[in-house]
MARRO-720168 format. One line per 3 residues: their letters; for each residue x, y negated, z of N, C-alpha, C. Coordinates in nm, 4 decimals. Example, Ala and Ser with C-alpha at 12.3 -4.5 7.8 and 13.67 -1.06 7.14 Angstrom:
<recs>
AS	1.3190 0.5690 0.7800 1.2300 0.4500 0.7800 1.3200 0.3300 0.7800; 1.2850 0.2250 0.7080 1.3670 0.1060 0.7140 1.2900 -0.0030 0.7870 $
</recs>
This chain:
<recs>
MAS	-2.4747 -12.5201 1.9797 -2.4592 -12.5554 2.1288 -2.5786 -12.4895 2.1939; -2.5377 -12.4779 2.3238 -2.6838 -12.3994 2.4014 -2.7539 -12.4880 2.4410; -2.8811 -12.4302 2.4732 -3.0050 -12.4955 2.4905 -3.0347 -12.4576 2.7008 $
NVE	-2.9304 -12.3564 2.7534 -2.9569 -12.3384 2.8664 -2.7952 -12.3494 2.8911; -2.7550 -12.4490 3.0364 -2.6541 -12.4702 3.0457 -2.5751 -12.3329 3.1394; -2.6458 -12.2389 3.1457 -2.5313 -12.1421 3.1848 -2.5058 -12.0764 3.0497 $
DLT	-2.5465 -12.0808 2.9153 -2.5136 -12.0162 2.8138 -2.4178 -12.0674 2.7551; -2.3414 -12.2164 2.7924 -2.2154 -12.2860 2.7930 -2.0745 -12.2239 2.7908; -2.0148 -12.2178 2.7004 -1.8743 -12.1504 2.7140 -1.7637 -12.1878 2.6298 $
VDY	-1.6480 -12.1891 2.6822 -1.5389 -12.1760 2.5883 -1.4873 -12.1163 2.4758; -1.5614 -11.9486 2.4816 -1.4904 -11.8781 2.4152 -1.4839 -11.9138 2.2465; -1.4046 -11.8432 2.1691 -1.3461 -11.9324 2.0322 -1.2816 -11.8188 1.9794 $
TDG	-1.3583 -11.7960 1.8185 -1.2927 -11.6886 1.7583 -1.2489 -11.7501 1.6291; -1.1232 -11.7446 1.5804 -1.1204 -11.7706 1.4770 -1.0716 -11.6468 1.3937; -1.1217 -11.6197 1.2797 -1.1596 -11.4674 1.1863 -1.1550 -11.4041 1.3028 $
EIQ	-1.1136 -11.3131 1.3186 -1.0928 -11.1568 1.4112 -1.0451 -11.1741 1.5103; -0.9427 -11.2914 1.5660 -0.9104 -11.3195 1.6588 -0.9961 -11.4157 1.7503; -0.9857 -11.3478 1.9302 -1.0358 -11.4446 1.9930 -0.9272 -11.5735 2.0632 $
TVK	-0.9446 -11.6776 2.0016 -0.8182 -11.7407 2.0345 -0.8375 -11.8288 2.1258; -0.9764 -11.8213 2.1972 -0.9969 -11.8968 2.3429 -1.0864 -11.7912 2.4280; -1.0390 -11.7429 2.5492 -1.1211 -11.6010 2.6148 -1.1659 -11.6848 2.7364 $
ELD	-1.2786 -11.7240 2.7420 -1.3171 -11.7403 2.8822 -1.3319 -11.6103 2.9772; -1.2788 -11.6313 3.1028 -1.2155 -11.5884 3.2365 -1.3308 -11.5752 3.3041; -1.4066 -11.7120 3.3592 -1.5163 -11.7162 3.4456 -1.6010 -11.8571 3.4101 $
KKV	-1.6350 -11.8942 3.4632 -1.7369 -12.0529 3.5056 -1.8443 -12.0597 3.5990; -1.7921 -12.2099 3.6373 -1.8769 -12.2663 3.7565 -1.9537 -12.4022 3.7000; -2.1163 -12.3654 3.6990 -2.1672 -12.4725 3.6732 -2.1673 -12.5470 3.7993 $
LTK	-2.1040 -12.6904 3.8091 -2.0808 -12.8269 3.9025 -2.2455 -12.9036 3.9063; -2.3276 -12.9409 3.8184 -2.3910 -12.9744 3.7916 -2.5179 -12.9663 3.6635; -2.6435 -12.9852 3.7146 -2.7155 -12.9115 3.5607 -2.8053 -13.0708 3.5377 $
GAW	-2.8716 -13.0438 3.4401 -2.9697 -13.1216 3.4117 -2.9380 -13.2538 3.2722; -2.9651 -13.3200 3.2868 -2.9839 -13.3744 3.1204 -2.8344 -13.4254 3.1011; -2.7227 -13.4062 3.2215 -2.6166 -13.3779 3.2068 -2.5722 -13.3085 3.3127 $
ATV	-2.4894 -13.2126 3.2042 -2.4074 -13.0974 3.3225 -2.2893 -13.1090 3.3678; -2.1893 -13.0367 3.4130 -2.0629 -13.0206 3.4338 -2.0281 -12.9278 3.4818; -1.9039 -12.8513 3.3728 -1.9031 -12.7048 3.3896 -1.7222 -12.6919 3.4013 $
LFK	-1.6764 -12.6089 3.5283 -1.5178 -12.5868 3.5310 -1.5568 -12.4563 3.4628; -1.4617 -12.4223 3.3961 -1.4423 -12.3099 3.2973 -1.2260 -12.2539 3.3588; -1.2440 -12.1273 3.3148 -1.1169 -12.0735 3.3712 -1.0917 -11.9917 3.1923 $
YRE	-0.9861 -11.9686 3.1569 -0.9918 -11.9263 3.0306 -0.8123 -11.9058 3.0053; -0.7992 -11.8132 2.8887 -0.6723 -11.8296 2.8119 -0.7029 -11.8184 2.6976; -0.5764 -11.8727 2.5998 -0.5458 -11.9229 2.4574 -0.4649 -11.8234 2.4250 $
WDR	-0.4908 -11.7632 2.2770 -0.4314 -11.6831 2.2080 -0.2831 -11.7759 2.1655; -0.1902 -11.7181 2.1910 -0.0306 -11.7666 2.1486 -0.0058 -11.6603 2.0081; -0.0035 -11.7175 1.8744 -0.0082 -11.6609 1.7693 0.1487 -11.6233 1.7483 $
RKE	0.2426 -11.6759 1.8115 0.3789 -11.6870 1.7840 0.4058 -11.5472 1.8479; 0.3786 -11.5432 2.0431 0.3948 -11.4275 2.1074 0.3102 -11.3635 2.1137; 0.1900 -11.3346 2.0122 0.0751 -11.2308 2.0098 0.0625 -11.1686 2.1150 $
AYS	-0.0026 -11.3162 2.2302 -0.0449 -11.2537 2.4032 -0.0983 -11.3905 2.4011; -0.1889 -11.3562 2.5232 -0.3018 -11.4740 2.5590 -0.2233 -11.5306 2.6732; -0.2259 -11.6925 2.6762 -0.1370 -11.7687 2.7629 -0.1692 -11.6887 2.9404 $
PDK	-0.1270 -11.7836 3.0083 -0.1512 -11.7949 3.1381 -0.2975 -11.8671 3.1745; -0.3407 -11.8491 3.3076 -0.4763 -11.9037 3.3215 -0.4705 -12.0504 3.3207; -0.5639 -12.0962 3.2171 -0.5834 -12.2235 3.2349 -0.7315 -12.2996 3.3282 $
YTI	-0.7639 -12.3954 3.3032 -0.8621 -12.4957 3.3730 -0.9184 -12.5865 3.2757; -1.0398 -12.5886 3.2468 -1.1021 -12.7021 3.1987 -1.2207 -12.7545 3.2715; -1.2512 -12.8811 3.2774 -1.4115 -12.9280 3.3252 -1.4345 -13.0130 3.1534 $
RRY	-1.5410 -12.9486 3.1871 -1.6324 -13.0367 3.0936 -1.8054 -13.0966 3.1004; -1.8095 -13.2054 3.0340 -1.9431 -13.2929 3.0401 -2.0321 -13.2462 2.9309; -2.1164 -13.1818 2.9172 -2.2389 -13.2240 2.7983 -2.3685 -13.3119 2.8662 $
QKR	-2.3719 -13.3227 2.7569 -2.5601 -13.4105 2.7675 -2.6144 -13.3643 2.6964; -2.7663 -13.3135 2.7719 -2.8691 -13.2569 2.6243 -2.9478 -13.3585 2.5898; -2.9600 -13.3283 2.4399 -3.0250 -13.3867 2.3757 -3.1179 -13.3230 2.2724 $
DGV	-3.1888 -13.3859 2.2381 -3.2977 -13.2640 2.1227 -3.3076 -13.1695 2.1769; -3.2972 -13.1006 2.3200 -3.2981 -12.9638 2.3679 -3.1835 -12.8441 2.3770; -3.0598 -12.9604 2.3187 -2.8978 -12.8580 2.3231 -2.8289 -12.9510 2.3802 $
YQQ	-2.7330 -12.8884 2.4464 -2.6008 -12.9192 2.5425 -2.4879 -12.9688 2.4268; -2.4564 -13.1119 2.4080 -2.3512 -13.1072 2.3146 -2.2519 -13.1713 2.4188; -2.0976 -13.1287 2.3668 -1.9780 -13.1616 2.4654 -1.9406 -13.3027 2.4605 $
KSK	-1.9276 -13.3903 2.5712 -1.9120 -13.5194 2.5921 -1.8039 -13.5474 2.6228; -1.7247 -13.4985 2.6893 -1.5998 -13.5036 2.7391 -1.5377 -13.3926 2.8058; -1.4073 -13.3883 2.7992 -1.3402 -13.2744 2.9041 -1.2159 -13.3295 2.9397 $
FNI	-1.1602 -13.2401 3.0441 -1.0277 -13.2680 3.0771 -0.9800 -13.1319 3.1460; -0.8544 -13.0954 3.0167 -0.7638 -12.9738 3.0775 -0.6767 -13.0240 3.1872; -0.6640 -12.8696 3.2523 -0.5791 -12.8679 3.3560 -0.4624 -12.7476 3.3088 $
SSK	-0.3548 -12.7973 3.2629 -0.2796 -12.6949 3.1596 -0.2185 -12.6061 3.2823; -0.2021 -12.5900 3.3979 -0.1226 -12.4665 3.4803 -0.1491 -12.4794 3.5973; -0.1426 -12.3544 3.6790 -0.1784 -12.3537 3.7992 -0.0905 -12.4440 3.9137 $
DQA	-0.0197 -12.4871 3.8451 0.0770 -12.6459 3.9760 -0.0046 -12.7543 3.9540; -0.0621 -12.7853 3.8533 -0.1633 -12.8691 3.8307 -0.3035 -12.8570 3.8991; -0.3302 -12.7327 3.9014 -0.4690 -12.7398 3.9651 -0.4158 -12.7242 4.0861 $
RGL	-0.3253 -12.6714 4.1443 -0.2800 -12.6906 4.3141 -0.2909 -12.8330 4.3321; -0.1986 -12.9157 4.2690 -0.2202 -13.0367 4.2485 -0.3556 -13.1471 4.2759; -0.4333 -13.1338 4.1972 -0.5895 -13.1757 4.2080 -0.6258 -13.1409 4.3495 $
IEV	-0.6119 -13.0170 4.3394 -0.6678 -12.9035 4.4603 -0.6292 -12.9956 4.6155; -0.5497 -13.0264 4.6245 -0.4750 -13.0901 4.7143 -0.4968 -13.2763 4.7653; -0.5134 -13.3108 4.6453 -0.5925 -13.4371 4.6542 -0.7113 -13.4504 4.6900 $
LQK	-0.8069 -13.4015 4.6274 -0.9364 -13.3781 4.6466 -0.9857 -13.3174 4.7680; -0.8912 -13.2284 4.8483 -0.9162 -13.2069 4.9758 -0.9006 -13.3008 5.0513; -0.7858 -13.3595 5.0575 -0.7371 -13.4918 5.1083 -0.8321 -13.5995 5.1380 $
WVD	-0.8652 -13.6344 5.0241 -0.9950 -13.7453 4.9989 -1.1496 -13.7088 5.0505; -1.1269 -13.5580 5.0288 -1.2759 -13.5423 5.0591 -1.3034 -13.5475 5.2588; -1.1771 -13.5160 5.2825 -1.1424 -13.5103 5.4240 -1.1471 -13.6470 5.5359 $
E	-1.1171 -13.7438 5.4321 -1.1018 -13.8545 5.4920 -1.2385 -13.9273 5.5549 $
</recs>
């Protein structure tokens, strides 16, 4: 794990294949607890291609100088992301 919140990533390589490719990220909160939103794609072995864009929100706790993932919420499609945005926007505007 990383000791700096900006170094956190969802990139993952299995053997020679990058099975999770981080496309972008936004650090939402920093400190002892950090919240990071990632945009990524996953490798589909059957199709031999990357998935459409996916999103995940991850919470990390810093202990002994390094961040450890404590929870995550995966947003599996653009439609689900749009629904989440719509509801949050409504709540924020109330």
